[in-house]
C-alpha positions in Angstrom: -3.2 -69.6 35.0 -4.0 -68.6 31.5 -4.9 -65.3 30.5 -8.2 -64.8 28.7 -8.3 -62.7 25.4 -10.6 -60.6 23.9 -12.5 -62.5 21.4 -13.2 -61.4 17.7 -16.9 -60.7 18.6 -16.1 -58.5 21.4 -13.4 -56.7 19.6 -15.7 -56.1 16.5 -18.5 -55.0 19.1 -16.2 -52.3 20.5 -15.2 -51.0 17.3 -18.7 -51.0 16.3 -19.7 -49.0 19.2 -17.2 -46.4 18.0 -18.3 -46.4 14.4 -22.2 -46.1 15.5 -21.3 -43.2 18.0 -19.3 -41.3 15.1 -22.0 -41.8 12.6 -24.5 -40.7 15.1 -22.6 -37.5 15.7 -22.2 -37.2 11.9 -25.7 -37.5 11.3 -27.2 -35.1 13.9 -24.4 -32.8 13.0 -25.5 -32.6 9.4 -22.1 -33.6 8.2 -23.0 -37.6 7.4 -23.0 -36.5 3.8 -19.2 -34.8 3.7 -16.8 -37.2 2.0 -14.5 -36.4 4.8 -16.8 -38.0 7.3 -17.0 -41.1 5.5 -13.6 -41.5 5.1 -13.0 -40.8 8.8 -15.5 -43.5 9.4 -13.2 -46.1 7.0 -9.9 -44.6 9.1 -11.8 -45.6 12.4 -12.2 -49.4 11.2 -8.9 -49.5 10.0 -7.2 -48.4 13.2 -9.6 -50.3 15.5 -9.0 -53.5 13.6 -5.2 -52.9 13.4 -5.6 -52.1 17.5 -7.5 -55.3 18.1 -4.9 -57.5 15.9 -2.0 -56.0 18.1 -3.7 -56.0 21.2 -4.6 -60.1 20.8 -1.0 -60.5 20.0 0.0 -59.0 23.2 -2.8 -60.8 25.2 -1.1 -64.0 23.9 2.4 -63.1 24.8 3.6 -63.3 21.4 2.7 -66.7 21.1 1.1 -66.2 17.9 1.5 -66.9 14.1 1.0 -64.3 11.1 -1.7 -66.5 10.1 -3.5 -66.6 13.3 -3.1 -63.0 13.8 -4.7 -62.3 10.4 -7.3 -64.9 11.0 -8.6 -63.0 14.0 -8.6 -59.7 12.4 -10.5 -61.2 9.8 -13.1 -62.7 12.0 -13.5 -59.3 13.8 -13.9 -57.8 10.2 -16.8 -60.3 10.0 -18.5 -59.3 13.2 -18.2 -55.6 12.1 -19.9 -56.4 8.9 -22.8 -58.3 10.5 -23.1 -55.6 13.3 -23.0 -52.8 10.7 -25.5 -54.6 8.4 -28.1 -54.7 11.3 -27.3 -50.8 12.3 -27.6 -49.9 8.4 -31.1 -51.4 8.3 -32.3 -50.1 11.4 -30.7 -46.7 10.8 -32.4 -46.6 7.4 -36.0 -47.2 9.2 -35.4 -44.8 12.0 -34.0 -42.0 9.7 -35.5 -42.1 6.2 -34.6 -38.8 5.5 -30.9 -39.8 5.4 -31.5 -42.0 2.4 -33.5 -39.3 0.6 -30.4 -36.8 1.3 -27.9 -39.6 0.1 -30.1 -40.0 -3.3 -30.3 -36.4 -3.6 -26.4 -35.7 -3.3 -25.7 -38.8 -5.4 -28.0 -37.5 -8.2 -26.3 -33.8 -8.1 -23.1 -35.5 -8.4 -23.9 -37.5 -11.6 -25.6 -34.6 -13.2 -22.4 -32.6 -12.6 -20.3 -35.6 -14.5 -18.9 -34.0 -18.0 -20.8 -36.8 -20.0 -24.1 -36.4 -17.8 -27.2 -37.2 -19.9 -30.0 -35.9 -17.7 -32.5 -38.7 -19.0 -29.7 -41.5 -18.3 -29.1 -40.0 -14.6 -32.7 -40.4 -13.8 -32.9 -43.8 -15.1 -30.1 -44.7 -13.3 -31.1 -43.1 -10.2 -34.4 -44.5 -10.2 -32.9 -48.2 -10.0 -30.6 -47.0 -7.3 -33.5 -45.3 -5.3 -35.3 -48.8 -5.9 -32.7 -51.1 -4.7 -30.9 -48.7 -2.4 -30.6 -51.1 0.6 -29.3 -53.8 -1.5 -26.8 -51.5 -3.1 -25.8 -50.4 0.9 -25.4 -53.7 1.9 -23.4 -54.9 -1.1 -21.2 -51.6 -0.9 -20.8 -51.9 3.0 -19.6 -55.8 2.7 -17.2 -55.1 -0.3 -15.6 -52.0 1.4 -15.5 -53.5 4.6 -14.1 -56.8 3.5 -11.1 -55.0 1.8 -10.3 -52.7 4.6 -10.5 -55.5 7.3 -8.1 -57.4 4.8 -5.5 -54.9 4.5 -6.1 -53.7 8.2 -5.6 -57.5 9.4 -2.4 -57.9 7.0 -0.8 -54.6 8.6 -1.8 -55.6 12.2 -0.5 -59.3 11.8 2.8 -57.8 10.2 3.6 -55.2 12.8 2.5 -57.4 15.9 5.5 -59.1 17.8 5.4 -62.7 17.2 7.5 -65.3 19.2 5.4 -68.6 18.8 6.4 -71.4 21.0 6.8 -75.0 19.8 3.8 -77.2 20.6 5.8 -79.9 21.9 8.6 -78.6 24.0 10.3 -82.0 25.1 10.5 -83.8 22.0 
């Protein structure tokens, strides 16, 4: 009997559950604006993807190729991106204060730059605030795609592979 393997959708959903729980803990503890918490989220995505790719290879008893493992990892990344976009939109609607805090922190950091011109910063921040959701989604897609590609490559590289020929009796 053939073993059933975890689909990219299920693996992506599991990783997103971990990310969402982590994100909510950071939000309610007031740590969501800290740089280390944002990097920790990225590390969780990378670790989750590497685990998913390695686990997929084990479920297939090593009868996989580098390309199939990378493809599985990137499909899982696509699922994570889609779920996270929906979550980000819902989160922004439920907790609008997070957007305001994030914009205030971005303004503060921009003003501390050595070449900061207050009028230019305010003009840039007005545009950022107006297009906040768009910028968040574009940034999310960009960074998650990079993390997903690198993590999928790492996972595919370290997974034990022993592909069996398709036609054994030829």
